[in-house]
N, C-alpha and C positions, 0 to 999 in steps of 0.2 A: 386164317384169320389173316385178313390181309395187312399191307406190310405197314400201314400208318395206324393199323385199329389198337386202341387201349383197352377194348373189350367188345367182345363179340358174345348175343343172345342168339344159338344154335340149335333149333328143332323143340324148341321148350312147350311141353305139355304138362297143362296144372289143372286139379278139379277139385269141388266141393262133394264132402260128406252130408248129403243134405236127408236125412228123415229115410236114414237106411239105405240110398241110394245114391253111387256116384254121379254127379254131375260134372263134364269138363265145359272146361270155362277159356283156356287157353287151349291153341291148335296147330302146333310147327312154330311156334313164333321164331323168327329170325330176322335180325337186325344187329350192326355195327359200329360203334360210336370210333371216331376219329381223333387223332391226339389234335390237342386246342379247337376242335372245333363242336357245333350246336348239331346235334340232332335233334328234332323237333318229334315225339311221338303224338298223332294226333288222332282224334275220332270222336265219336258222340260220350257221353256219359256211361259206363258200364259196359265199355268195349272190353276193356281189359288192359287198360295203361295202367293206372295204378298198379295192378294184381302183375304186371309186366317186371315195373322197376321195381317193387319187394319182392318181388324173386332173387334179383339180384344179391340184393341185402339178406338175405334168409328169415326176411318180417312178413312171412306171411300167416295169416289164421289158422290156427290150430286146428281147424277142421279141412284146410287146402292140406295138399301132396303133389308135388313135383312127381309124377310119373315117367316124365323120361326127356332129355335134353341135355343141354352144358352151356354154362355160362363160364366164358373162359375170357379169365385177367390175367395177366404176367405170363402168359402161358399154362396156365392153373386152372381147373376147373371147380369153380366155387363151390359147387355142389356136389363136392366131396368134401369140404371142408365142415372141422367139428363145432359146435357155437363158440368153443373157445376161441379158434385159430380166428373165425368169422367177425369178431366183439373187435379186434386188433385192425381188421381191414375195414371195418363197417365205422365211418368217422374218418377213421387214421389213413384212410385210401383214397376211400368212396364215402362223400358224404351225403346227406340229404338235407335240402331245403324241403319243410312237411309243406303239406297244404293248408294249412290255418296256422299260423303264427301267432295268433289269437290264444290257442290251445297249448304250443306247443312248447310255452314257458311255465316256469312253475310260480305261480303267482305270493306263492309263502319264501322266497329267497331273492337277494335284488340280482337283477341282469348280471350283473358284475361277477357274483360268485358261481354263479351256473358259468358262466363264459370258464370260469378259473377253474371249477371240476372237471370242464373240455379238455383243456389244458394239462389238467394233473394228468388225468387218463392218458391221452392218448402221447405225451410228450415226456412225460414224471419231471414236471417241472414246479416248483414249488415259490413262495417268495416274492422277492421281486422283480427277479427275472419273468417268473408267471406274469407279474401284472402288468409289465412293460409289455410284455406279447399282448396282452388284454387290452389295454390303451391301442399298439399298433392296431390290431385286427378293428376295434371299433374305430378308427382313423381310417381303416382303408374301404371301410362302408360308408364313410362321410358321416359318421354321426357326430355332432358338434359338441364341442366340450369334454372329449371323450374320459377324461380322467373321473369328473365327477359326474356322470352318468352311468358308470360301474355300479354306483350306491344307488340309482334308482329301482323301483320294482317296476315289474310289466306292467302293470294297471297308470303308470307313471309315462307310458310310452305310450305313441299315438302306434296307429297300425300299419305307418309306413317303417316308422320306428324299427319296432319288435320286427316287422322283416329284415332289415339290415341285422337288425343282432341277431337274429338266426343266422343267417347268412356268413354273419364273423364268427359265429361257432362253428361253422364248417371251413372256413378261412384258417382259423387258428390250429389246422390240426395238418395244415399243408397236402389237403385231399388233391388227387389228380383227378376224379371225378366228379363232379357235384350232379346230385339228380334232383331238379325243380320240379317238383308234382305241385301244377297250377301255383306258383308263386306270386300270382296277382290275382288272384281271383278277389277277392275280400278288399280290394284298394280302388280306390279312384281314380280316374285315366290317368291324371298329371304323374302319382305316384308310381303306378305300373309303369311309366313310361321311366320312370326316375331308376327303377327296379332294374330291371331290363338292359339299362345305358350301363348301370353297377356290374352286372351280370358281364357282359361283353366285356370292360374293361377288366376285371380278372379275368377271364378268359385271354383274351390278349397279353395282359402281363404276366399272369404264370403258365401260359397254357396249357391250360385246364381246360378239360373236355368238359361238357352238357348234356345231360341226356333232360329235354323239356318235356314236360307231359303238359298238354293242354289241348281245350276245344278251341281255341281261339285262332283259326286261321291269319288273322288279322296281325296278330303277335306274331304270327310266323314268322310271315313275309318276311318280317325288318328284321328276324334277330335269330337265323337257323342258316346254316348252311345244305345240311340234308333234312329232309323229312321220311318217314313211314307212315303211312296213316292205316290204322288199324278200324276192322270193324268185326262186332261179335266174337271176339279172341282170337282172329287170323289180321298177317298183314295183308292189306288187298293190293299196296302199293308203296313202292319205294323210291326215290330219285335225288337229286341234285333239287335245292330250294328254287333255285332259277328255270330247272327244265321243269318240276313241277305246278309253276303257277302259270308256264307259259302254255303249258302241251301236258294236260292230265290227261290221264290216260282211262282211269278206272270209271266205271260209271257212278262207283259213290263217292270219289273225288272230285270228279266233275259237278254233280249235285251238291258237295258239299260246298263249293267253289261259288257256287249260283247263288248260297243262302248268303254269303256275305253281303252285308248292307257297305252300297259304295255312290261313289256321285253319279252313279249312272242314270237314266230315266226308265232302265226298264223296270217293271216290276220283281220286290222280290220274292225267289220262289223259295218254296219249301219241299223236304224228301218226303213223300206221301209215308204213312203206316207208321208202323214204329221199331224201333231195334228188337229183335228178339230175346227172351227172357232167357235165362240160365236152364231152364227146365225145359224150353219149348225146341221140340225135335223138327231139325229143317235140313232135309234132305240136297244134296248139290251143293251150289252156292249159296252162303247163307245170305246175301243180298237179294236174292233174286225175288222173294216176293214185290218188296221196292224199287224195283228195278224196271226201266222203262225201255231195255234192250232185250229185255229175258227171252230166252229161247228154249225150246224143248230139253236140250242137254242141260243146262243152267238147272235144270230142277232135279235131275238125276246124281248129275257127275258135283264133282269138287275140281275147280281149275288150281291149277299149279301156277305160282310166283315164277316167270319166265322175263328172260330180259328182251328186256323189247324195243333199247336205246344203252348209249354208256352211259354205266351206273343204272340205269334206270330200267325198273321190275314192277312187272303187274301181273293181277290174279286174275283173266277173265279171256272167255273162249274167244269175245270176239277178234283176239288176237290173231288168231288161227285162222281167221276168214279172210 
């Protein structure tokens, strides 16, 4: 593990049992999360970002199976933990900010009751002390009139306020790591900015590490220190954010950046074709059917992730030229 890494995913392989066959979805996934920094895991929908994150928490579907790899946290492999052991880590040490705040809160209970339950489970607190910490958690995520808002039901909160409440639940456990799965997807641009500003403040104030799962590279450029690009279940490039945006190496990374709307006068480019489905067998580099630089070797051999610069890695045969 790197000296400052708080969590490291090593050679993670995962697949699904689909109609009496096993379909692999993650292929030797590697990334490290550093203390007090944000790692953005980016790529198109269905590339394996969320499944990689859920593997960390052992929240994968029943049809999924991790076939090999390690997830190292505090010097221990989380894949060796029992469900009981993981229940203490999940939420308490590694907290999830789910993709859809609209459905992650139970509509039958007040938001305050749900927050107090989290505090009870992970901190063993009840009564006035639990309520004091709940109010502090709401205040930390800038929910106004925190004491009274604890009595509101989820339908009385706006989308942005629901997301703040979900973040408050993560904060209330003093988690060292936040996994933010598309945390701004359902929110308008102004609220997106507020939520990301809030997460950055939490990171700075508490030295929290954040794994940000997103397909929005514009969001990534302003809010991440490191980037890992995923395509069809593989990490194809990883780099410090400033290096990635100034010198993208992998053809997929380059294509993603060219597809971002900007103030330039050049036409918006798209990536030809579609990402492969889970059952679609592709020999060689999985991006080669969509790649403008595809050669013969790309169609038969799988490129390895190799170092091409300081903390910059890429999986492309063009680097061998």
